[in-house]
Short mmCIF file of the C-alpha atoms (twelve columns), coordinates in Angstrom:
data_MODEL
# 
_entry.id   MODEL 
# 
loop_
_atom_site.group_PDB 
_atom_site.id 
_atom_site.type_symbol 
_atom_site.label_atom_id 
_atom_site.label_alt_id 
_atom_site.label_comp_id 
_atom_site.label_asym_id 
_atom_site.label_seq_id 
_atom_site.Cartn_x 
_atom_site.Cartn_y 
_atom_site.Cartn_z 
_atom_site.pdbx_PDB_model_num 
ATOM 1   C CA . GLY A 1   110.785 213.379 -13.586 1 
ATOM 2   C CA . GLY A 2   114.217 213.935 -12.056 1 
ATOM 3   C CA . GLN A 3   116.844 211.227 -10.796 1 
ATOM 4   C CA . GLN A 4   118.160 211.486 -7.458  1 
ATOM 5   C CA . HIS A 5   121.752 210.840 -6.852  1 
ATOM 6   C CA . ALA A 6   123.204 208.938 -3.921  1 
ATOM 7   C CA . VAL A 7   126.032 211.214 -4.029  1 
ATOM 8   C CA . PRO A 8   125.066 214.655 -4.623  1 
ATOM 9   C CA . CYS A 9   126.475 216.352 -7.651  1 
ATOM 10  C CA . PRO A 10  129.039 218.914 -7.487  1 
ATOM 11  C CA . HIS A 11  127.287 221.222 -9.983  1 
ATOM 12  C CA . GLY A 12  123.767 220.917 -8.398  1 
ATOM 13  C CA . GLY A 13  121.036 219.204 -10.348 1 
ATOM 14  C CA . PRO A 14  117.723 217.865 -10.357 1 
ATOM 15  C CA . GLY A 15  118.117 216.718 -6.687  1 
ATOM 16  C CA . GLY A 16  117.237 220.061 -5.359  1 
ATOM 17  C CA . GLN A 17  120.720 221.036 -4.301  1 
ATOM 18  C CA . GLY A 18  122.734 223.845 -6.100  1 
ATOM 19  C CA . GLN A 19  120.923 225.323 -8.978  1 
ATOM 20  C CA . PRO A 20  117.101 225.674 -9.523  1 
ATOM 21  C CA . ARG A 21  114.999 223.517 -11.345 1 
ATOM 22  C CA . ALA A 22  114.208 225.791 -13.855 1 
ATOM 23  C CA . GLU A 23  117.552 225.292 -15.535 1 
ATOM 24  C CA . ALA A 24  116.761 221.807 -16.458 1 
ATOM 25  C CA . ALA A 25  113.466 222.681 -17.960 1 
ATOM 26  C CA . GLY A 26  114.262 225.935 -19.797 1 
ATOM 27  C CA . THR A 27  117.677 226.966 -20.834 1 
ATOM 28  C CA . GLY A 28  119.180 223.523 -21.948 1 
ATOM 29  C CA . GLN A 29  122.350 224.185 -20.531 1 
ATOM 30  C CA . GLY A 30  123.503 222.489 -17.226 1 
ATOM 31  C CA . HIS A 31  122.339 219.072 -16.175 1 
ATOM 32  C CA . ARG A 32  119.527 217.002 -17.660 1 
ATOM 33  C CA . GLY A 33  119.506 214.251 -15.044 1 
ATOM 34  C CA . GLY A 34  123.033 213.453 -14.673 1 
ATOM 35  C CA . HIS A 35  126.394 214.192 -16.100 1 
ATOM 36  C CA . ARG A 36  127.061 215.471 -19.576 1 
ATOM 37  C CA . PRO A 37  127.533 212.805 -22.191 1 
ATOM 38  C CA . GLY A 38  130.767 214.267 -23.282 1 
ATOM 39  C CA . ALA A 39  132.175 214.095 -19.734 1 
ATOM 40  C CA . VAL A 40  131.227 210.411 -19.485 1 
ATOM 41  C CA . VAL A 41  132.800 209.564 -22.682 1 
ATOM 42  C CA . GLY A 42  136.048 211.524 -21.477 1 
ATOM 43  C CA . ALA A 43  136.009 209.737 -18.250 1 
ATOM 44  C CA . ALA A 44  135.933 206.477 -19.998 1 
ATOM 45  C CA . GLN A 45  138.709 207.239 -22.266 1 
ATOM 46  C CA . HIS A 46  140.753 208.533 -19.327 1 
ATOM 47  C CA . LEU A 47  139.969 205.188 -17.506 1 
ATOM 48  C CA . HIS A 48  140.891 203.043 -20.496 1 
ATOM 49  C CA . ARG A 49  144.200 204.984 -20.866 1 
ATOM 50  C CA . GLY A 50  144.868 204.627 -17.407 1 
ATOM 51  C CA . LEU A 51  144.484 200.839 -17.444 1 
ATOM 52  C CA . GLY A 52  146.773 200.762 -20.378 1 
ATOM 53  C CA . VAL A 53  149.480 202.624 -18.658 1 
ATOM 54  C CA . ALA A 54  148.947 200.394 -15.516 1 
ATOM 55  C CA . GLY A 55  149.231 197.251 -17.668 1 
ATOM 56  C CA . GLY A 56  152.334 198.282 -19.191 1 
ATOM 57  C CA . GLY A 57  151.183 200.115 -22.187 1 
ATOM 58  C CA . PRO A 58  148.719 199.245 -25.015 1 
ATOM 59  C CA . GLY A 59  148.769 195.792 -26.031 1 
ATOM 60  C CA . PRO A 60  149.646 194.431 -29.449 1 
ATOM 61  C CA . GLY A 61  146.824 195.090 -32.032 1 
ATOM 62  C CA . PRO A 62  144.744 192.204 -33.588 1 
ATOM 63  C CA . ALA A 63  146.729 191.831 -36.618 1 
ATOM 64  C CA . VAL A 64  149.911 191.040 -34.521 1 
ATOM 65  C CA . LEU A 65  148.049 188.808 -32.228 1 
ATOM 66  C CA . GLN A 66  146.663 186.864 -35.529 1 
ATOM 67  C CA . THR A 67  150.293 186.645 -36.993 1 
ATOM 68  C CA . ARG A 68  151.729 185.390 -33.761 1 
ATOM 69  C CA . LYS A 69  148.937 182.703 -33.595 1 
ATOM 70  C CA . ALA A 70  149.514 181.811 -37.195 1 
ATOM 71  C CA . ARG A 71  153.207 181.413 -36.347 1 
ATOM 72  C CA . ARG A 72  152.597 179.163 -33.465 1 
ATOM 73  C CA . LEU A 73  149.983 177.007 -35.149 1 
ATOM 74  C CA . LYS A 74  152.535 176.428 -38.049 1 
ATOM 75  C CA . GLN A 75  155.258 175.783 -35.738 1 
ATOM 76  C CA . ALA A 76  153.085 173.117 -33.766 1 
ATOM 77  C CA . LYS A 77  152.132 171.632 -37.130 1 
ATOM 78  C CA . GLU A 78  155.729 171.225 -38.274 1 
ATOM 79  C CA . GLU A 79  156.695 169.755 -34.797 1 
ATOM 80  C CA . ALA A 80  153.971 167.399 -35.022 1 
ATOM 81  C CA . GLN A 81  154.737 166.295 -38.704 1 
ATOM 82  C CA . MET A 82  158.297 165.642 -37.571 1 
ATOM 83  C CA . GLU A 83  157.138 163.423 -34.726 1 
ATOM 84  C CA . VAL A 84  155.048 161.507 -37.004 1 
ATOM 85  C CA . GLU A 85  157.694 161.145 -39.584 1 
ATOM 86  C CA . GLN A 86  160.013 159.861 -36.882 1 
ATOM 87  C CA . TYR A 87  157.654 157.392 -35.479 1 
ATOM 88  C CA . ARG A 88  157.037 156.092 -39.139 1 
ATOM 89  C CA . ARG A 89  160.675 155.525 -39.658 1 
ATOM 90  C CA . GLU A 90  160.918 153.637 -36.520 1 
ATOM 91  C CA . ARG A 91  158.024 151.498 -37.315 1 
ATOM 92  C CA . GLU A 92  159.452 150.990 -40.890 1 
ATOM 93  C CA . GLN A 93  162.872 149.944 -39.592 1 
ATOM 94  C CA . GLU A 94  161.193 147.394 -36.973 1 
ATOM 95  C CA . PHE A 95  159.040 146.028 -39.806 1 
ATOM 96  C CA . GLN A 96  162.209 145.458 -42.194 1 
ATOM 97  C CA . SER A 97  164.086 143.959 -39.296 1 
ATOM 98  C CA . LYS A 98  161.132 141.398 -38.583 1 
ATOM 99  C CA . GLN A 99  160.614 140.842 -42.237 1 
ATOM 100 C CA . GLN A 100 164.194 140.119 -42.776 1 
ATOM 101 C CA . ALA A 101 164.242 137.779 -39.854 1 
ATOM 102 C CA . ALA A 102 161.149 135.931 -41.237 1 
ATOM 103 C CA . MET A 103 162.159 135.890 -44.810 1 
ATOM 104 C CA . GLY A 104 165.740 135.465 -44.094 1 
ATOM 105 C CA . SER A 105 165.391 131.897 -43.161 1 
ATOM 106 C CA . GLN A 106 163.206 131.285 -46.507 1 
ATOM 107 C CA . GLY A 107 165.704 133.089 -48.547 1 
ATOM 108 C CA . ASN A 108 168.393 131.024 -47.350 1 
ATOM 109 C CA . LEU A 109 166.274 127.930 -48.023 1 
ATOM 110 C CA . SER A 110 165.581 128.708 -51.238 1 
ATOM 111 C CA . ALA A 111 169.057 129.308 -52.000 1 
ATOM 112 C CA . GLU A 112 170.001 126.053 -50.694 1 
ATOM 113 C CA . VAL A 113 167.346 124.259 -52.647 1 
ATOM 114 C CA . GLU A 114 168.414 125.846 -55.779 1 
ATOM 115 C CA . GLN A 115 172.048 124.729 -55.074 1 
ATOM 116 C CA . ALA A 116 170.867 121.279 -54.388 1 
ATOM 117 C CA . THR A 117 168.925 121.322 -57.939 1 
ATOM 118 C CA . ARG A 118 171.944 122.364 -59.556 1 
ATOM 119 C CA . ARG A 119 174.013 119.673 -58.090 1 
ATOM 120 C CA . GLN A 120 171.533 117.082 -59.035 1 
ATOM 121 C CA . VAL A 121 171.297 118.492 -62.707 1 
ATOM 122 C CA . GLN A 122 175.056 118.366 -63.067 1 
ATOM 123 C CA . GLY A 123 175.184 114.784 -61.633 1 
ATOM 124 C CA . MET A 124 172.475 113.664 -64.215 1 
ATOM 125 C CA . GLN A 125 174.262 115.249 -67.072 1 
ATOM 126 C CA . SER A 126 177.677 113.711 -66.279 1 
ATOM 127 C CA . SER A 127 175.791 110.280 -65.992 1 
ATOM 128 C CA . GLN A 128 174.071 110.615 -69.293 1 
ATOM 129 C CA . GLN A 129 177.422 111.505 -70.960 1 
ATOM 130 C CA . ARG A 130 179.213 108.485 -69.278 1 
ATOM 131 C CA . ASN A 131 176.318 106.121 -70.330 1 
ATOM 132 C CA . ARG A 132 175.342 107.187 -73.452 1 
ATOM 133 C CA . GLU A 133 177.319 105.077 -75.790 1 
ATOM 134 C CA . ARG A 134 176.563 102.127 -73.679 1 
ATOM 135 C CA . VAL A 135 172.711 102.771 -73.800 1 
ATOM 136 C CA . LEU A 136 172.808 103.361 -77.538 1 
ATOM 137 C CA . ALA A 137 174.857 100.058 -78.119 1 
ATOM 138 C CA . GLN A 138 172.192 98.298  -76.103 1 
ATOM 139 C CA . LEU A 139 169.390 99.876  -78.064 1 
ATOM 140 C CA . LEU A 140 170.823 99.179  -81.380 1 
ATOM 141 C CA . GLY A 141 171.354 95.552  -80.223 1 
ATOM 142 C CA . MET A 142 167.800 94.999  -79.517 1 
ATOM 143 C CA . VAL A 143 166.613 96.569  -82.472 1 
ATOM 144 C CA . CYS A 144 169.043 94.892  -84.940 1 
ATOM 145 C CA . ASP A 145 168.984 91.270  -83.281 1 
ATOM 146 C CA . VAL A 146 165.985 89.800  -84.817 1 
ATOM 147 C CA . ARG A 147 165.087 86.199  -83.476 1 
ATOM 148 C CA . PRO A 148 161.760 84.943  -85.025 1 
ATOM 149 C CA . GLN A 149 159.631 83.057  -82.482 1 
ATOM 150 C CA . VAL A 150 156.101 82.420  -81.892 1 
ATOM 151 C CA . HIS A 151 154.420 84.555  -79.262 1 
ATOM 152 C CA . PRO A 152 153.305 82.533  -76.267 1 
ATOM 153 C CA . ASN A 153 149.611 83.806  -76.560 1 
ATOM 154 C CA . TYR A 154 149.329 82.972  -80.223 1 
ATOM 155 C CA . ARG A 155 147.124 79.990  -80.888 1 
ATOM 156 C CA . ILE A 156 147.160 78.057  -83.827 1 
ATOM 157 C CA . SER A 157 143.709 77.138  -84.881 1 
ATOM 158 C CA . ALA A 158 143.450 74.157  -87.403 1 
# 
């Protein structure tokens, strides 16, 4: 069966206008229910080229788009990495300042305790050197001075 066109074909065709129907059945030339396939492909190519010209020329190829996208992704990644590093540095500085504030008092306290300990040790050493002779004389006197006496708890049993 033939197809009917809403708009009559300029070459005639199966709609009954122009050439007789015998052409479609016998010779193989002319129309077979529509335009020639080559003409349709040619029109599509012409339309595509026309759109390309209207759009400012053909767009970049897929390889170019892919490299641009990769470049943009790499740049975005680098920027994000820089922001992360900056944020980490700021937090590290804040932590160091807080730690120093908290530990600074303890550090000063430990230094003060150490200094007080040294003063006490030096005082003991000087006192030991001053009193050494006197203490030794007292000990020797107690050991060497023997006074025999009976212990008060001793009971003589007779």
